[in-house]
Backbone bond lengths (Angstrom), bond angles and torsions (degrees), N, CA, C in turn:
res aa  C-N    CA-C-N  psi(-1)  N-CA   C-N-CA  omega(-1)  CA-C   N-CA-C  phi
1 M - - - 1.471 - - 1.527 110.55 -
2 K 1.339 114.59 -42.74 1.469 119.12 179.47 1.515 110.94 -63.08
3 K 1.362 115.94 -36.65 1.467 120.72 179.92 1.512 110.48 -64.54
4 I 1.340 115.65 -42.07 1.465 120.72 179.34 1.519 110.97 -62.88
5 L 1.336 116.22 -44.10 1.454 120.89 179.64 1.526 111.11 -63.57
6 F 1.358 114.97 -38.35 1.465 119.59 179.18 1.527 110.88 -64.16
7 L 1.341 116.69 -45.13 1.461 121.70 179.56 1.528 110.99 -63.11
8 A 1.328 115.13 -39.46 1.464 119.92 179.84 1.517 110.69 -64.58
9 S 1.347 115.73 -41.22 1.461 119.35 -179.36 1.522 111.07 -67.64
10 V 1.334 117.39 -36.13 1.476 121.79 177.23 1.517 110.48 -64.49
11 M 1.326 117.01 -44.13 1.468 121.56 179.72 1.524 110.63 -63.62
12 L 1.343 116.56 -42.13 1.455 121.19 179.69 1.521 110.34 -63.71
13 A 1.334 116.59 -42.25 1.463 120.95 179.00 1.521 110.57 -63.04
14 S 1.358 115.76 -37.98 1.464 120.66 179.85 1.514 110.87 -64.59
15 V 1.330 117.03 -44.55 1.465 121.72 178.96 1.520 110.41 -62.75
16 T 1.352 115.61 -42.91 1.461 120.59 -179.70 1.517 111.31 -61.87
17 M 1.346 116.35 -42.23 1.453 120.78 179.76 1.517 111.19 -64.08
18 Q 1.342 117.25 -41.13 1.458 121.65 179.00 1.524 110.79 -64.06
19 A 1.318 116.49 -38.31 1.462 120.68 -177.28 1.525 111.67 -67.82
20 Q 1.327 117.20 -19.62 1.456 120.97 -178.01 1.529 112.70 -87.32
21 I 1.330 116.45 -8.50 1.464 120.09 -178.89 1.522 109.75 -85.08
22 A 1.336 116.89 123.42 1.463 121.88 178.20 1.523 109.84 -99.60
23 T 1.318 116.71 130.58 1.464 121.56 178.67 1.525 108.91 -125.93
24 P 1.326 117.75 151.21 1.470 119.88 -178.46 1.518 112.29 -70.00
25 A 1.315 116.10 145.06 1.461 121.29 177.94 1.529 109.27 -73.60
26 P 1.340 117.86 138.13 1.462 120.08 178.98 1.529 112.56 -65.27
27 S 1.329 116.34 -27.91 1.469 121.29 177.26 1.527 107.95 -128.45
28 P 1.329 117.68 81.28 1.468 121.08 -173.60 1.524 113.25 -61.66
29 A 1.325 114.94 147.58 1.466 120.59 178.78 1.524 110.10 -75.09
30 S 1.325 115.68 149.08 1.460 121.08 179.78 1.521 109.19 -140.96
31 K 1.331 115.14 148.84 1.465 120.77 178.30 1.524 108.10 -132.32
32 L 1.318 115.96 116.58 1.460 122.58 -178.18 1.526 108.83 -107.08
33 Q 1.337 116.83 121.86 1.457 121.63 178.19 1.527 109.13 -116.60
34 Q 1.327 115.61 132.36 1.453 120.65 -176.45 1.527 110.25 -145.38
35 T 1.327 115.76 139.42 1.460 120.81 172.16 1.520 107.74 -101.85
36 V 1.326 116.43 125.58 1.466 121.85 175.13 1.521 106.93 -117.83
37 G 1.333 116.39 111.90 1.462 119.19 -173.97 1.511 109.43 65.72
38 L 1.327 116.37 -109.98 1.465 121.96 177.23 1.528 111.80 -117.81
39 T 1.318 116.55 10.73 1.460 121.75 -175.94 1.525 111.05 -104.73
40 E 1.327 115.94 133.20 1.455 121.49 176.92 1.532 109.12 -92.69
41 V 1.332 115.50 131.22 1.458 121.02 179.69 1.529 109.10 -125.72
42 T 1.318 116.08 135.18 1.463 121.02 177.25 1.527 109.16 -126.72
43 V 1.329 116.40 133.98 1.465 121.86 175.28 1.525 107.68 -120.14
44 E 1.320 116.76 123.44 1.462 122.62 178.78 1.524 108.37 -117.13
45 Y 1.346 116.04 121.05 1.462 119.19 -175.55 1.519 110.80 -157.16
46 S 1.329 115.57 166.74 1.456 121.19 175.07 1.517 108.68 -107.13
47 R 1.355 116.21 148.09 1.458 121.30 -168.76 1.533 112.33 -116.59
48 P 1.321 117.11 94.07 1.471 119.42 175.98 1.528 110.86 -73.94
49 S 1.328 116.68 158.85 1.464 122.02 179.42 1.522 110.57 -116.44
50 M 1.330 116.55 162.45 1.458 121.95 -177.94 1.525 111.71 -66.47
51 R 1.342 116.32 -47.61 1.470 122.22 -179.64 1.537 112.46 50.36
52 G 1.327 115.56 43.10 1.458 120.51 176.86 1.517 115.04 81.21
53 R 1.322 117.20 1.76 1.458 120.58 -177.32 1.526 111.98 -92.35
54 T 1.327 116.46 153.10 1.457 121.57 168.58 1.528 106.30 -81.86
55 I 1.316 117.23 124.72 1.469 119.82 -173.39 1.524 112.04 -89.02
56 F 1.321 116.77 -70.05 1.467 119.79 -174.94 1.527 110.49 -84.40
57 G 1.323 113.90 123.65 1.452 119.75 -173.04 1.518 111.53 87.26
58 G 1.339 116.66 0.14 1.465 122.29 178.40 1.508 109.38 -127.16
59 L 1.348 115.67 -93.19 1.463 120.42 176.93 1.525 110.78 -57.34
60 L 1.336 116.18 -41.81 1.460 121.44 177.80 1.526 109.18 -109.31
61 E 1.312 115.67 112.85 1.464 120.49 -178.75 1.529 110.31 -70.13
62 Y 1.315 115.69 140.23 1.464 120.00 176.11 1.525 110.07 -62.70
63 G 1.333 115.09 136.90 1.459 120.18 177.29 1.512 114.90 81.63
64 K 1.335 117.19 1.42 1.466 120.55 179.96 1.528 109.84 -102.18
65 L 1.342 115.40 139.31 1.460 121.13 -177.75 1.517 111.09 -62.51
66 W 1.335 116.14 132.74 1.468 122.69 -178.85 1.522 109.50 -125.95
67 R 1.309 117.06 142.44 1.470 121.35 179.67 1.529 112.06 -75.20
68 T 1.320 116.94 -1.10 1.469 123.46 175.84 1.533 111.05 61.41
69 G 1.302 114.28 52.35 1.451 121.43 -178.54 1.515 108.61 153.53
70 A 1.312 116.59 -149.66 1.468 121.38 177.79 1.530 108.37 -139.62
71 N 1.342 114.69 169.31 1.468 121.20 176.61 1.530 111.57 58.79
72 A 1.345 118.24 -125.05 1.464 120.83 -178.82 1.521 110.40 -66.45
73 R 1.304 116.20 159.98 1.460 120.79 -179.93 1.531 110.85 -62.36
74 T 1.306 114.93 139.85 1.460 119.55 176.11 1.521 108.66 -67.98
75 K 1.339 115.96 129.19 1.461 121.05 -174.40 1.523 110.83 -118.83
76 V 1.337 115.35 128.79 1.464 121.96 177.11 1.523 107.83 -115.16
77 T 1.342 116.53 126.97 1.462 121.47 -176.86 1.522 110.21 -121.75
78 F 1.349 116.00 128.48 1.461 122.93 178.61 1.523 109.61 -112.38
79 S 1.322 117.17 137.35 1.470 120.40 178.55 1.530 111.92 -82.97
80 D 1.331 117.27 -15.34 1.468 122.15 178.21 1.519 109.60 -131.51
81 D 1.323 116.04 165.97 1.458 120.56 171.77 1.527 108.89 -65.07
82 V 1.326 117.24 136.18 1.462 121.91 178.12 1.532 108.40 -131.25
83 K 1.335 116.10 178.88 1.467 120.32 178.32 1.524 110.74 -130.98
84 V 1.335 114.79 139.52 1.459 122.59 173.74 1.515 107.57 -125.29
85 D 1.327 115.72 116.64 1.463 120.74 -179.76 1.533 111.30 52.74
86 G 1.348 115.43 41.59 1.461 120.98 178.23 1.514 114.67 80.40
87 Q 1.319 117.97 -4.43 1.469 121.88 -179.09 1.527 109.41 -98.14
88 E 1.321 115.34 131.61 1.465 119.58 -177.22 1.523 111.43 -79.61
89 L 1.323 114.52 130.67 1.460 121.72 171.67 1.519 107.31 -108.87
90 K 1.305 117.02 117.03 1.452 120.86 179.00 1.532 110.32 -66.72
91 A 1.317 116.22 153.39 1.466 120.22 176.71 1.528 109.04 -54.51
92 G 1.321 116.02 136.00 1.458 120.10 -178.33 1.520 110.88 146.31
93 S 1.329 116.06 -164.54 1.461 121.88 -175.39 1.521 111.78 -111.03
94 Y 1.345 114.93 146.89 1.460 121.64 -179.51 1.522 109.71 -140.79
95 A 1.324 115.74 143.55 1.458 120.46 171.40 1.521 107.31 -81.23
96 L 1.325 116.02 138.78 1.460 121.06 -177.99 1.528 109.63 -102.93
97 Y 1.328 115.85 114.71 1.459 121.19 176.98 1.519 109.74 -116.63
98 T 1.331 115.47 150.73 1.457 120.34 178.54 1.520 110.19 -139.69
99 K 1.338 115.15 158.48 1.457 122.51 169.34 1.524 106.50 -122.96
100 P 1.334 117.34 94.09 1.463 119.71 -178.47 1.533 111.74 -65.40
101 G 1.334 115.17 140.82 1.457 121.38 174.38 1.515 109.29 -131.78
102 K 1.316 117.73 175.08 1.461 120.89 -179.27 1.519 112.41 -65.87
103 T 1.324 116.29 -42.29 1.466 120.31 -175.55 1.528 113.35 -114.36
104 S 1.334 117.87 -14.92 1.470 120.75 179.57 1.521 110.07 -153.70
105 W 1.319 114.74 157.96 1.460 121.65 176.31 1.523 109.70 -120.57
106 E 1.311 115.55 144.01 1.461 120.46 167.22 1.529 107.27 -92.15
107 V 1.330 116.47 137.46 1.462 121.81 -177.44 1.523 109.00 -125.01
108 F 1.338 115.93 134.24 1.457 121.34 -177.38 1.534 110.62 -128.31
109 F 1.322 115.85 135.34 1.463 122.27 170.97 1.526 106.43 -105.54
110 Y 1.337 115.58 111.60 1.463 123.23 -169.39 1.522 110.02 -108.18
111 T 1.322 117.45 134.67 1.465 120.75 -173.09 1.529 113.60 -75.17
112 E 1.321 118.06 -19.91 1.469 120.66 179.22 1.524 108.28 -89.26
113 V 1.328 116.42 104.16 1.469 120.02 -170.84 1.530 114.31 -98.52
114 D 1.310 118.24 -20.16 1.467 120.41 -175.32 1.527 111.24 -81.51
115 G 1.320 115.10 151.52 1.457 120.33 176.88 1.514 111.91 107.12
116 G 1.328 114.71 178.07 1.454 120.39 178.97 1.513 110.54 -117.48
117 G 1.315 116.01 159.67 1.458 119.59 176.97 1.514 113.33 64.94
118 T 1.310 115.54 -155.78 1.471 120.87 179.50 1.528 109.52 -96.04
119 P 1.332 117.70 156.82 1.469 119.90 179.28 1.531 111.33 -61.16
120 K 1.330 117.22 145.88 1.462 120.67 176.83 1.519 109.90 -60.21
121 E 1.335 115.20 -38.42 1.463 120.62 176.79 1.520 108.28 -131.45
122 W 1.307 115.82 117.46 1.460 121.16 -179.37 1.519 109.19 -70.59
123 D 1.336 116.38 132.99 1.468 121.61 -178.32 1.522 108.56 -120.32
124 D 1.330 115.87 108.16 1.467 120.09 -178.50 1.524 112.77 -59.89
125 S 1.332 117.03 -26.30 1.466 119.77 -179.63 1.529 111.44 -69.44
126 K 1.334 116.62 -14.70 1.466 120.66 179.26 1.534 112.32 -95.69
127 V 1.322 116.76 3.14 1.460 121.16 175.87 1.529 107.99 -85.40
128 A 1.328 116.60 106.43 1.465 120.77 -177.44 1.519 111.49 -77.90
129 A 1.333 116.38 -31.02 1.468 120.93 177.94 1.518 108.30 -160.47
130 K 1.322 115.59 148.75 1.468 119.82 176.23 1.527 108.92 -146.67
131 T 1.316 115.37 154.35 1.456 120.52 -179.76 1.520 108.85 -156.66
132 T 1.320 116.10 168.02 1.464 122.24 175.75 1.522 107.90 -121.13
133 V 1.330 116.56 130.67 1.461 120.69 -176.84 1.526 110.44 -125.58
134 Q 1.310 115.74 153.60 1.458 123.17 -176.93 1.526 111.86 -77.86
135 V 1.331 115.86 146.54 1.464 121.88 175.83 1.523 109.36 -90.29
136 Y 1.331 116.21 133.51 1.460 122.56 174.39 1.520 108.48 -114.49
137 Q 1.322 116.55 135.08 1.456 121.14 179.52 1.523 110.08 -88.43
138 L 1.321 116.24 131.80 1.455 122.40 179.16 1.526 110.26 -92.90
139 P 1.326 117.66 152.26 1.470 120.51 -178.13 1.530 113.85 -79.06
140 V 1.330 116.75 -13.45 1.464 120.98 -179.50 1.520 109.43 -136.58
141 D 1.332 115.42 160.02 1.464 119.86 177.68 1.527 110.95 -74.28
142 I 1.315 115.88 138.00 1.467 122.29 168.74 1.527 105.51 -101.28
143 E 1.313 116.80 104.61 1.463 122.33 -172.77 1.528 112.31 -60.74
144 T 1.331 116.89 -42.96 1.464 121.53 -174.59 1.524 110.70 -112.91
145 F 1.320 116.38 133.34 1.468 121.31 179.77 1.520 109.62 -54.67
146 T 1.331 115.93 131.26 1.460 121.27 -173.36 1.526 111.15 -134.49
147 I 1.327 115.97 134.10 1.468 122.68 173.91 1.524 107.77 -112.52
148 T 1.325 116.57 134.80 1.460 121.94 -178.09 1.520 110.39 -136.03
149 W 1.325 115.01 164.58 1.467 120.57 166.55 1.523 106.15 -111.59
150 D 1.333 116.32 116.32 1.455 121.52 -173.23 1.525 111.51 -116.98
151 D 1.357 114.88 165.04 1.470 121.93 176.03 1.534 110.98 50.28
152 L 1.327 115.07 50.53 1.463 120.12 -177.06 1.523 110.72 -65.73
153 G 1.316 115.78 124.95 1.455 122.29 174.89 1.513 109.53 -121.85
154 T 1.314 115.91 -177.50 1.463 119.03 178.16 1.521 111.25 -67.99
155 N 1.328 115.87 -38.91 1.465 120.74 -174.02 1.523 114.10 -118.64
156 S 1.318 118.29 5.70 1.459 119.73 -176.65 1.523 111.26 -156.21
157 A 1.323 114.60 162.52 1.466 121.76 174.56 1.514 107.77 -163.76
158 N 1.322 116.73 161.54 1.461 121.58 177.44 1.517 110.32 -108.37
159 L 1.319 115.43 128.55 1.457 120.95 173.33 1.528 106.74 -82.13
160 G 1.332 116.77 107.50 1.455 121.12 -174.83 1.518 112.74 -93.83
161 L 1.329 116.44 136.26 1.460 123.10 177.02 1.522 107.52 -124.98
162 M 1.339 117.35 122.81 1.461 118.68 179.77 1.519 111.99 -142.09
163 W 1.334 113.03 141.61 1.452 121.71 178.76 1.515 107.70 -164.97
164 E 1.317 116.30 149.15 1.454 121.55 -175.53 1.538 106.94 57.00
165 R 1.312 118.36 -122.56 1.471 120.04 176.56 1.525 111.37 -116.15
166 T 1.318 115.64 27.77 1.465 121.61 -176.98 1.523 110.93 -113.42
167 Y 1.334 115.24 137.61 1.476 121.46 174.88 1.515 108.36 -136.54
168 V 1.324 116.48 132.26 1.465 121.44 171.80 1.529 108.00 -129.66
169 A 1.321 115.98 151.15 1.467 121.21 -178.71 1.528 109.14 -128.09
170 V 1.322 115.88 126.92 1.463 121.74 179.34 1.528 108.60 -103.47
171 P 1.347 119.23 109.04 1.461 121.08 -179.33 1.533 111.36 -69.41
172 V 1.323 115.43 132.30 1.465 121.63 177.82 1.524 108.59 -127.11
173 E 1.337 116.33 133.51 1.466 121.47 178.32 1.525 109.34 -99.65
174 F 1.328 115.63 138.19 1.463 121.39 -177.42 1.535 110.33 -117.73
175 P 1.344 116.99 150.71 1.472 121.23 -173.14 1.524 114.13 -86.23
176 T 1.323 117.68 35.64 1.462 121.26 -173.39 1.523 112.00 -60.46
177 D 1.320 115.99 -49.83 1.465 119.32 -174.70 1.523 111.91 -60.81
178 S 1.323 116.85 -44.72 1.466 119.55 -178.92 1.527 111.03 -63.94
179 K 1.332 117.07 -36.82 1.464 120.41 179.20 1.526 111.22 -69.43
180 V 1.337 116.39 -42.87 1.460 119.77 -179.48 1.532 110.36 -66.90
181 M 1.329 117.21 -43.63 1.463 120.50 -178.87 1.522 111.47 -63.07
182 A 1.332 116.37 -38.71 1.467 119.93 177.47 1.528 110.53 -64.88
183 S 1.335 115.88 -39.07 1.462 120.88 179.07 1.529 110.95 -66.24
184 I 1.333 116.11 -43.12 1.469 120.27 179.56 1.523 110.41 -63.12
185 E 1.330 116.07 -45.74 1.468 120.49 -178.82 1.529 111.06 -60.45
186 K 1.323 115.94 -44.52 1.467 120.49 -179.23 1.529 111.14 -65.72
187 T 1.342 116.15 -43.19 1.469 120.71 -177.44 1.524 111.35 -67.85
188 M 1.317 116.38 -43.67 1.462 120.39 -178.30 1.531 112.28 -67.77
189 A 1.325 116.55 -23.66 1.460 120.67 178.03 1.527 111.57 -78.53
190 G 1.332 116.28 -11.94 1.462 120.90 -179.42 1.511 111.57 -103.46
191 S 1.321 116.17 -122.75 1.464 121.32 -179.82 1.531 109.46 -124.21
192 P 1.343 116.80 78.57 1.467 119.97 -177.32 1.522 112.97 -65.18
193 K 1.320 114.82 145.97 1.463 121.74 177.58 1.530 109.05 -101.58
194 A 1.320 115.82 177.62 1.460 120.67 -178.45 1.530 111.06 -57.53
195 D 1.325 116.73 -43.87 1.460 120.36 -179.73 1.518 111.85 -62.96
196 D 1.340 117.27 -33.05 1.462 121.32 178.60 1.529 110.59 -67.63
197 Y 1.320 116.31 -47.18 1.464 119.93 177.97 1.526 110.55 -59.99
198 Y 1.328 114.98 -42.60 1.467 120.45 -178.19 1.534 110.61 -63.95
199 A 1.329 117.48 -48.55 1.462 121.55 -178.65 1.523 111.43 -62.60
200 A 1.320 116.19 -41.93 1.471 120.10 179.54 1.528 110.94 -65.13
201 A 1.322 116.67 -40.53 1.462 121.25 -179.94 1.532 110.83 -63.67
202 V 1.329 116.18 -47.02 1.465 120.66 -179.27 1.526 110.90 -63.58
203 Y 1.329 116.80 -40.33 1.468 120.09 179.47 1.526 110.46 -64.59
204 Y 1.321 117.41 -46.28 1.463 120.88 179.36 1.527 110.61 -59.35
205 S 1.311 116.21 -40.97 1.462 120.38 -178.59 1.531 111.13 -69.38
206 S 1.316 117.32 -47.73 1.470 121.07 -175.97 1.518 112.46 -68.06
207 E 1.336 117.05 -28.33 1.460 120.49 -178.27 1.527 112.63 -97.24
208 G 1.341 117.45 8.04 1.462 121.11 175.85 1.513 114.26 69.09
209 K 1.316 117.12 31.94 1.456 120.50 178.68 1.534 110.15 -90.22
210 D 1.314 118.21 -158.95 1.468 124.02 -175.24 1.532 110.43 -60.30
211 I 1.321 116.45 103.24 1.463 119.99 -176.36 1.525 111.59 -70.85
212 K 1.324 116.44 -28.25 1.463 119.58 177.29 1.524 110.20 -64.54
213 K 1.321 115.81 -44.52 1.465 120.82 178.25 1.536 110.07 -65.57
214 A 1.331 116.20 -39.10 1.467 120.38 177.97 1.520 110.44 -61.14
215 S 1.324 116.40 -41.04 1.464 121.31 179.95 1.532 110.97 -65.28
216 E 1.333 116.53 -41.85 1.469 121.03 178.61 1.522 110.78 -61.50
217 W 1.331 115.89 -45.56 1.462 120.25 -179.02 1.530 111.54 -66.73
218 M 1.323 116.91 -38.37 1.456 119.85 179.59 1.527 110.91 -66.47
219 D 1.326 116.25 -42.79 1.468 120.01 177.76 1.529 110.61 -60.92
220 K 1.340 115.51 -40.09 1.457 120.48 179.11 1.531 110.25 -64.67
221 A 1.323 116.45 -42.99 1.462 120.99 179.86 1.521 110.82 -61.65
222 M 1.327 116.68 -46.03 1.466 121.01 -177.79 1.529 112.13 -66.00
223 S 1.322 116.07 -31.62 1.465 119.14 178.45 1.517 111.95 -69.83
224 M 1.342 116.47 -19.83 1.456 121.83 -178.64 1.530 112.72 -96.69
225 I 1.345 116.35 -9.49 1.463 121.12 -178.92 1.526 108.71 -101.54
226 E 1.324 116.08 123.12 1.468 120.31 -175.74 1.524 112.12 -64.99
227 E 1.329 117.12 -47.54 1.468 121.75 179.77 1.529 109.24 -131.86
228 P 1.321 117.82 89.55 1.470 120.12 -179.65 1.531 111.36 -59.59
229 A 1.319 116.00 139.69 1.466 121.98 178.47 1.521 109.97 -79.61
230 F 1.326 115.67 164.73 1.465 119.47 -176.66 1.522 112.55 -61.87
231 W 1.344 117.78 -33.34 1.467 119.11 179.89 1.535 111.27 -73.41
232 Q 1.327 116.97 -29.91 1.456 119.87 176.04 1.524 110.53 -70.88
233 L 1.316 116.19 -42.93 1.467 120.56 177.00 1.526 110.50 -62.87
234 R 1.302 116.45 -36.07 1.463 120.93 177.85 1.525 110.91 -59.87
235 Q 1.319 116.34 -46.97 1.465 120.29 178.97 1.525 111.27 -64.53
236 Q 1.318 117.08 -38.29 1.456 119.81 178.36 1.534 110.57 -63.19
237 S 1.321 116.44 -41.52 1.466 119.40 179.90 1.526 111.59 -64.23
238 L 1.316 117.05 -38.10 1.468 120.88 179.08 1.531 111.22 -64.18
239 I 1.320 115.90 -40.79 1.465 120.32 179.08 1.524 110.36 -68.16
240 Q 1.314 116.66 -40.96 1.468 120.11 177.38 1.529 110.75 -61.44
241 A 1.320 116.92 -41.17 1.460 120.51 179.00 1.527 110.97 -65.63
242 K 1.336 116.51 -41.67 1.464 120.23 179.07 1.521 112.16 -64.12
243 S 1.319 115.62 -33.94 1.471 119.56 -179.26 1.525 111.81 -80.34
244 G 1.343 117.80 -2.97 1.463 121.59 175.27 1.515 115.35 98.75
245 D 1.328 117.55 -0.77 1.470 120.43 -178.80 1.528 108.86 -96.38
246 K 1.330 116.35 77.69 1.463 121.33 -176.58 1.537 111.51 -66.93
247 K 1.324 116.38 -32.78 1.466 119.77 -179.56 1.533 110.47 -61.89
248 A 1.338 115.54 -47.47 1.468 120.13 178.68 1.530 110.60 -66.57
249 A 1.337 116.08 -36.32 1.459 120.60 -179.39 1.531 111.11 -62.87
250 I 1.337 116.47 -41.97 1.466 121.12 179.02 1.527 110.64 -64.86
251 K 1.325 115.70 -43.08 1.465 120.56 -180.00 1.535 110.99 -60.76
252 T 1.325 115.86 -44.62 1.464 120.65 -179.64 1.525 111.28 -69.51
253 A 1.337 116.37 -38.73 1.459 120.73 179.46 1.523 111.19 -63.46
254 K 1.334 116.84 -35.01 1.465 120.43 178.12 1.535 110.94 -65.62
255 K 1.337 115.93 -37.00 1.466 120.07 176.06 1.536 110.11 -64.69
256 S 1.338 115.10 -43.64 1.462 120.39 178.97 1.523 110.36 -63.29
257 L 1.340 116.06 -41.26 1.464 121.44 179.61 1.526 111.30 -60.93
258 K 1.322 115.76 -44.80 1.467 121.05 -179.53 1.533 110.60 -60.72
259 K 1.326 115.80 -46.39 1.465 119.84 -178.64 1.527 111.77 -70.17
260 A 1.327 116.43 -32.99 1.463 120.29 178.25 1.528 110.51 -66.54
261 K 1.331 116.23 -38.89 1.469 120.43 176.94 1.524 110.57 -64.09
262 E 1.331 115.57 -42.28 1.464 120.16 179.38 1.532 111.15 -63.47
263 A 1.349 115.12 -34.79 1.466 119.79 -179.32 1.530 111.98 -83.94
264 G 1.328 116.61 -8.93 1.459 120.52 -179.51 1.514 112.88 71.90
265 N 1.353 116.91 29.24 1.458 120.25 -179.70 1.532 109.09 -97.03
266 D 1.317 115.98 97.82 1.462 121.54 -175.68 1.526 113.38 -65.25
267 D 1.339 116.20 -32.86 1.464 119.27 -179.43 1.532 110.89 -61.75
268 Y 1.329 116.16 -47.51 1.466 119.54 -179.26 1.528 111.57 -71.71
269 V 1.312 116.98 -30.33 1.473 119.85 174.86 1.520 108.95 -61.36
270 K 1.327 116.11 -45.80 1.467 121.58 -179.09 1.534 110.76 -65.15
271 M 1.331 116.70 -46.93 1.465 119.73 -177.81 1.521 111.89 -63.03
272 N 1.315 116.57 -44.17 1.465 119.87 179.68 1.530 111.88 -66.01
273 T 1.311 116.24 -42.01 1.467 120.69 179.70 1.528 110.69 -60.05
274 E 1.336 115.75 -44.87 1.464 120.25 -179.68 1.526 111.35 -66.90
275 S 1.327 117.16 -40.02 1.467 120.52 -179.88 1.527 111.46 -65.99
276 I 1.317 116.74 -43.43 1.469 120.62 179.21 1.534 110.17 -59.74
277 K 1.317 114.76 -43.49 1.463 119.99 178.81 1.520 111.21 -62.39
278 E 1.335 116.46 -43.12 1.468 121.53 179.61 1.530 112.07 -65.63
279 W 1.332 115.68 -45.27 1.471 119.21 -176.96 1.523 112.33 -70.50
280 K 1.315 117.99 -25.00 1.463 120.71 178.43 1.527 111.61 -71.32
281 R 1.317 116.42 -21.29 1.467 119.47 179.00 1.524 111.57 -65.10
């Protein structure tokens, strides 16, 4: 009896010792957080590696549904409604599935996000959006599967997927402009402050909207600021130049240049110097 108890205790100790050993996961989990415009996006996925294997057309058969990662389903979460290939994706989380091909991939945003692998039974009614994207060949191997947000713009970005020597980009549209315009309209209808006028003016100018209105708002902002900073003067000069008043733009740029020199900001010194030279032509 004592021998049995001794053997049992040895086995238990062995199991306990094994349980205390931590080893790295072959496909480590990753969480990618990105702000596009005013929308927060999170991608949660596991990252398998090549490990000497042929991936596309080998480990992953062409035309076969892939969970686009390893382990649990890859999950993409949007804080606002977005669009993929003209199809609206409501704010929330989606499982990302793909069908890799030699020259193009099919991409699916699936509403059932929990679980691992692919669904036992695919349900087309759970496909919130789908699109087909072109395959680009990379000049070097990407050892570990990687998801990125590329070509970030105010209202758009590409969800990039790359592994081995393959890269695909899924264009996504974001509601930045509608959110900003609603905010500007609401703020201007109330009691806007100098910073509000300034932000609205810069947005209108950078997005190619009504430059006359941008100029009015910028002038209003500057009249409310006791000592405008060099970066504020810089934006005012750009708006003046866009509205066709190069003389005023040069005058304002010189003020910005002077303050930039005093602040020791070489970037703004360079930008103002180049703009003054250009506008004098």
